[in-house]
C-alpha atoms as a printed R data frame, in Angstrom:
    type eleno elety resid chain resno       x      y       z
1   ATOM     1    CA   MET     A     1  -6.805 17.376 -74.542
2   ATOM     2    CA   THR     A     2  -9.677 15.271 -75.786
3   ATOM     3    CA   ASN     A     3 -11.895 18.210 -76.745
4   ATOM     4    CA   ALA     A     4 -10.863 19.045 -80.307
5   ATOM     5    CA   SER     A     5 -12.153 22.625 -80.127
6   ATOM     6    CA   LEU     A     6 -10.145 23.460 -76.993
7   ATOM     7    CA   ARG     A     7  -7.076 21.694 -78.381
8   ATOM     8    CA   CYS     A     8  -7.252 23.655 -81.650
9   ATOM     9    CA   PHE     A     9  -7.905 26.882 -79.721
10  ATOM    10    CA   SER     A    10  -4.640 26.486 -77.797
11  ATOM    11    CA   GLN     A    11  -2.762 25.438 -80.917
12  ATOM    12    CA   ARG     A    12  -3.972 28.559 -82.732
13  ATOM    13    CA   ILE     A    13  -2.690 30.747 -79.885
14  ATOM    14    CA   LEU     A    14   0.666 28.974 -79.813
15  ATOM    15    CA   LEU     A    15   1.024 29.506 -83.560
16  ATOM    16    CA   ASP     A    16   0.147 33.216 -83.294
17  ATOM    17    CA   PRO     A    17   3.494 35.071 -83.167
18  ATOM    18    CA   GLU     A    18   1.809 38.246 -81.878
19  ATOM    19    CA   ILE     A    19   1.014 36.306 -78.713
20  ATOM    20    CA   SER     A    20   3.319 33.326 -78.339
21  ATOM    21    CA   LEU     A    21   6.622 35.123 -78.896
22  ATOM    22    CA   PHE     A    22   5.829 37.539 -76.072
23  ATOM    23    CA   TRP     A    23   4.259 34.845 -73.873
24  ATOM    24    CA   ILE     A    24   7.490 32.831 -73.834
25  ATOM    25    CA   LYS     A    25   9.803 35.844 -73.292
26  ATOM    26    CA   ILE     A    26   8.229 38.167 -70.723
27  ATOM    27    CA   PRO     A    27   8.276 37.885 -66.929
28  ATOM    28    CA   ALA     A    28   5.134 36.987 -64.993
29  ATOM    29    CA   SER     A    29   5.653 39.980 -62.709
30  ATOM    30    CA   GLN     A    30   7.962 42.956 -62.583
31  ATOM    31    CA   SER     A    31   9.710 42.238 -59.295
32  ATOM    32    CA   HIS     A    32   8.018 39.364 -57.504
33  ATOM    33    CA   HIS     A    33   7.059 35.872 -58.656
34  ATOM    34    CA   HIS     A    34   8.591 34.516 -61.853
35  ATOM    35    CA   ALA     A    35  10.136 37.917 -62.572
36  ATOM    36    CA   GLU     A    36  12.813 36.590 -64.909
37  ATOM    37    CA   LYS     A    37  12.741 36.518 -68.703
38  ATOM    38    CA   GLY     A    38  10.455 33.646 -69.663
39  ATOM    39    CA   GLY     A    39   8.783 33.765 -66.256
40  ATOM    40    CA   LEU     A    40   5.256 34.011 -67.667
41  ATOM    41    CA   LEU     A    41   5.639 30.732 -69.534
42  ATOM    42    CA   ARG     A    42   7.213 29.057 -66.490
43  ATOM    43    CA   HIS     A    43   4.428 30.345 -64.203
44  ATOM    44    CA   SER     A    44   1.709 29.192 -66.610
45  ATOM    45    CA   VAL     A    45   3.180 25.697 -66.894
46  ATOM    46    CA   GLU     A    46   3.811 25.409 -63.135
47  ATOM    47    CA   ALA     A    47   0.251 26.474 -62.369
48  ATOM    48    CA   LEU     A    48  -1.025 23.982 -64.935
49  ATOM    49    CA   ARG     A    49   0.938 21.185 -63.255
50  ATOM    50    CA   LEU     A    50  -0.791 21.986 -59.955
51  ATOM    51    CA   LEU     A    51  -4.244 21.530 -61.483
52  ATOM    52    CA   THR     A    52  -5.705 18.131 -60.699
53  ATOM    53    CA   ARG     A    53  -8.910 16.607 -61.923
54  ATOM    54    CA   ILE     A    54 -11.380 16.279 -59.100
55  ATOM    55    CA   GLU     A    55 -13.352 13.068 -59.357
56  ATOM    56    CA   SER     A    56 -16.750 14.759 -59.641
57  ATOM    57    CA   MET     A    57 -15.626 17.130 -62.423
58  ATOM    58    CA   THR     A    58 -16.484 16.093 -65.925
59  ATOM    59    CA   LEU     A    59 -13.639 15.708 -68.381
60  ATOM    60    CA   LEU     A    60 -14.921 18.765 -70.263
61  ATOM    61    CA   GLU     A    61 -14.951 20.901 -67.093
62  ATOM    62    CA   TRP     A    62 -11.373 19.857 -66.365
63  ATOM    63    CA   GLU     A    63 -10.227 20.602 -69.910
64  ATOM    64    CA   ILE     A    64 -11.889 24.022 -69.773
65  ATOM    65    CA   ALA     A    65 -10.068 24.712 -66.496
66  ATOM    66    CA   ARG     A    66  -6.747 23.542 -68.019
67  ATOM    67    CA   THR     A    67  -7.215 25.789 -71.045
68  ATOM    68    CA   ALA     A    68  -8.243 28.737 -68.875
69  ATOM    69    CA   LEU     A    69  -5.250 28.251 -66.585
70  ATOM    70    CA   LEU     A    70  -2.769 27.961 -69.426
71  ATOM    71    CA   TRP     A    71  -3.883 31.304 -70.895
72  ATOM    72    CA   HIS     A    72  -5.003 33.105 -67.709
73  ATOM    73    CA   ASP     A    73  -2.152 35.660 -67.802
74  ATOM    74    CA   VAL     A    74  -1.829 36.107 -71.567
75  ATOM    75    CA   GLY     A    75  -3.194 39.652 -71.243
76  ATOM    76    CA   LYS     A    76   0.210 40.569 -69.828
77  ATOM    77    CA   VAL     A    77   1.671 40.514 -73.348
78  ATOM    78    CA   LEU     A    78   0.092 43.938 -73.906
79  ATOM    79    CA   GLY     A    79   2.085 45.331 -71.006
80  ATOM    80    CA   TYR     A    80   5.593 44.768 -72.378
81  ATOM    81    CA   ASP     A    81   7.650 45.996 -75.302
82  ATOM    82    CA   GLN     A    82   9.755 43.869 -77.680
83  ATOM    83    CA   ASP     A    83  12.698 43.985 -75.245
84  ATOM    84    CA   GLY     A    84  10.652 42.716 -72.300
85  ATOM    85    CA   ARG     A    85  10.380 46.101 -70.566
86  ATOM    86    CA   ARG     A    86   7.084 47.015 -68.967
87  ATOM    87    CA   ILE     A    87   5.220 49.798 -70.754
88  ATOM    88    CA   MET     A    88   2.518 52.177 -69.514
89  ATOM    89    CA   GLU     A    89  -0.330 49.794 -70.337
90  ATOM    90    CA   GLY     A    90   1.387 47.140 -68.231
91  ATOM    91    CA   TRP     A    91   1.464 49.483 -65.263
92  ATOM    92    CA   THR     A    92  -2.052 50.882 -65.614
93  ATOM    93    CA   VAL     A    93  -4.322 48.144 -67.004
94  ATOM    94    CA   ALA     A    94  -5.195 44.930 -65.174
95  ATOM    95    CA   HIS     A    95  -3.955 42.000 -67.244
96  ATOM    96    CA   GLU     A    96  -7.175 40.097 -66.499
97  ATOM    97    CA   GLU     A    97  -9.029 42.771 -68.449
98  ATOM    98    CA   ALA     A    98  -6.647 42.416 -71.386
99  ATOM    99    CA   THR     A    99  -6.818 38.613 -71.729
100 ATOM   100    CA   THR     A   100  -9.962 38.598 -73.855
101 ATOM   101    CA   GLU     A   101  -8.583 41.471 -75.950
102 ATOM   102    CA   VAL     A   102  -5.382 39.554 -76.691
103 ATOM   103    CA   LEU     A   103  -7.338 36.411 -77.518
104 ATOM   104    CA   ALA     A   104 -10.197 38.144 -79.385
105 ATOM   105    CA   SER     A   105  -9.662 36.570 -82.810
106 ATOM   106    CA   HIS     A   106  -9.124 33.118 -81.299
107 ATOM   107    CA   LEU     A   107 -12.195 33.450 -79.097
108 ATOM   108    CA   ALA     A   108 -14.239 34.532 -82.153
109 ATOM   109    CA   TRP     A   109 -13.043 31.389 -83.948
110 ATOM   110    CA   LEU     A   110 -13.977 29.218 -80.945
111 ATOM   111    CA   ARG     A   111 -17.361 30.961 -80.607
112 ATOM   112    CA   ARG     A   112 -18.288 29.811 -84.121
113 ATOM   113    CA   LEU     A   113 -17.645 26.215 -83.027
114 ATOM   114    CA   ASN     A   114 -19.016 26.317 -79.501
115 ATOM   115    CA   PRO     A   115 -20.200 29.513 -77.787
116 ATOM   116    CA   ASP     A   116 -20.473 27.695 -74.440
117 ATOM   117    CA   LEU     A   117 -16.720 27.085 -74.392
118 ATOM   118    CA   VAL     A   118 -16.079 30.813 -74.827
119 ATOM   119    CA   ALA     A   119 -18.507 31.636 -72.026
120 ATOM   120    CA   ALA     A   120 -16.858 29.066 -69.763
121 ATOM   121    CA   LEU     A   121 -13.355 30.392 -70.433
122 ATOM   122    CA   LYS     A   122 -14.474 33.966 -69.799
123 ATOM   123    CA   ILE     A   123 -16.057 32.909 -66.495
124 ATOM   124    CA   HIS     A   124 -12.708 31.419 -65.479
125 ATOM   125    CA   TRP     A   125 -10.880 34.638 -66.411
126 ATOM   126    CA   SER     A   126 -13.371 37.080 -64.897
127 ATOM   127    CA   SER     A   127 -12.079 39.162 -62.012
128 ATOM   128    CA   ARG     A   128 -15.368 40.941 -61.458
129 ATOM   129    CA   SER     A   129 -17.740 38.266 -60.248
130 ATOM   130    CA   THR     A   130 -17.667 34.853 -58.669
131 ATOM   131    CA   ARG     A   131 -20.922 33.861 -60.346
132 ATOM   132    CA   PRO     A   132 -21.889 31.654 -61.980
133 ATOM   133    CA   LEU     A   133 -19.917 29.256 -59.860
134 ATOM   134    CA   MET     A   134 -17.736 26.763 -61.685
135 ATOM   135    CA   PRO     A   135 -15.506 24.540 -59.507
136 ATOM   136    CA   GLY     A   136 -12.766 24.675 -62.134
137 ATOM   137    CA   ARG     A   137 -12.602 28.436 -61.737
138 ATOM   138    CA   ILE     A   138 -11.839 28.043 -58.044
139 ATOM   139    CA   GLN     A   139  -9.063 25.634 -58.952
140 ATOM   140    CA   VAL     A   140  -7.647 27.988 -61.592
141 ATOM   141    CA   GLU     A   141  -7.441 30.831 -59.087
142 ATOM   142    CA   ALA     A   142  -5.890 28.556 -56.442
143 ATOM   143    CA   CYS     A   143  -3.275 27.115 -58.815
144 ATOM   144    CA   ASP     A   144  -2.350 30.602 -60.036
145 ATOM   145    CA   ARG     A   145  -1.862 31.840 -56.478
146 ATOM   146    CA   MET     A   146  -0.016 28.685 -55.425
147 ATOM   147    CA   SER     A   147   2.485 28.919 -58.274
148 ATOM   148    CA   ALA     A   148   3.143 32.587 -57.464
149 ATOM   149    CA   ALA     A   149   3.503 31.869 -53.740
150 ATOM   150    CA   LEU     A   150   5.874 28.936 -54.256
151 ATOM   151    CA   ASP     A   151   8.177 30.956 -56.488
152 ATOM   152    CA   SER     A   152   8.064 34.013 -54.208
153 ATOM   153    CA   ARG     A   153   8.777 31.902 -51.122
154 ATOM   154    CA   GLN     A   154  11.747 30.290 -52.832
155 ATOM   155    CA   GLN     A   155  13.120 33.732 -53.742
156 ATOM   156    CA   ALA     A   156  12.559 35.060 -50.220
157 ATOM   157    CA   PHE     A   157  14.444 32.217 -48.525
158 ATOM   158    CA   THR     A   158  17.247 31.846 -51.096
159 ATOM   159    CA   ALA     A   159  19.772 33.993 -49.212
160 ATOM   160    CA   GLN     A   160  18.515 33.114 -45.717
161 ATOM   161    CA   PRO     A   161  20.295 30.749 -43.332
162 ATOM   162    CA   PRO     A   162  18.480 27.456 -42.594
163 ATOM   163    CA   HIS     A   163  17.536 28.559 -39.060
164 ATOM   164    CA   ARG     A   164  15.672 31.638 -40.325
165 ATOM   165    CA   GLN     A   165  11.909 31.171 -40.135
166 ATOM   166    CA   PHE     A   166  10.697 34.464 -41.632
167 ATOM   167    CA   ALA     A   167  11.683 35.984 -44.963
168 ATOM   168    CA   CYS     A   168  10.353 38.784 -47.163
169 ATOM   169    CA   LEU     A   169  10.726 39.717 -50.777
170 ATOM   170    CA   SER     A   170  12.507 42.999 -51.230
171 ATOM   171    CA   GLY     A   171  11.686 45.711 -53.708
172 ATOM   172    CA   PRO     A   172   8.534 47.534 -54.740
173 ATOM   173    CA   GLY     A   173   5.163 45.907 -54.929
174 ATOM   174    CA   PRO     A   174   2.999 43.998 -52.479
175 ATOM   175    CA   ALA     A   175   4.660 42.858 -49.269
176 ATOM   176    CA   SER     A   176   5.282 39.117 -49.346
177 ATOM   177    CA   ARG     A   177   6.253 37.729 -45.984
178 ATOM   178    CA   PHE     A   178   6.807 34.007 -45.585
179 ATOM   179    CA   TRP     A   179   7.214 31.653 -42.616
180 ATOM   180    CA   ARG     A   180   8.578 28.131 -42.526
181 ATOM   181    CA   PRO     A   181   8.687 25.620 -39.700
182 ATOM   182    CA   LEU     A   182  12.071 24.513 -38.466
183 ATOM   183    CA   VAL     A   183  13.133 20.953 -39.107
184 ATOM   184    CA   GLY     A   184  13.877 19.006 -36.015
């Protein structure tokens, strides 16, 4: 991270035990992708690995997208108790809405240094509007979905024989049906 403000922002979050201790322990979802203990951290890192810098993006745009992607699901920490069990807020409040609440003090710190960085991060985390358009935001959403799909697909096919082309995740939640081509 070459941008000192974004680097310090992430360091502050990592050093905040109210956030980081939950972030490394809780699942990314209750019964689908990355549903194991520590799944949220694994999902965040996997999604971050999928993010590539597009040639026409500035370095700052890419670093904003990286920061946004790393912390995109941090609002989920409000939805779990100390033992990693989902609580009412986790069932009833969209985690996207909670991200800025969880990061409020860190965003206030960053706003004093550079209000544009806060605006850019919030654009990347917004679930309400696709405007203003930032190419990094499109990448963040795609990498998030790709990480979830890769993990869910792996789970769905784990117990399937190699000749099986369709597989579904079992359990409650959204239906996830996957197809794979046969080798040969």
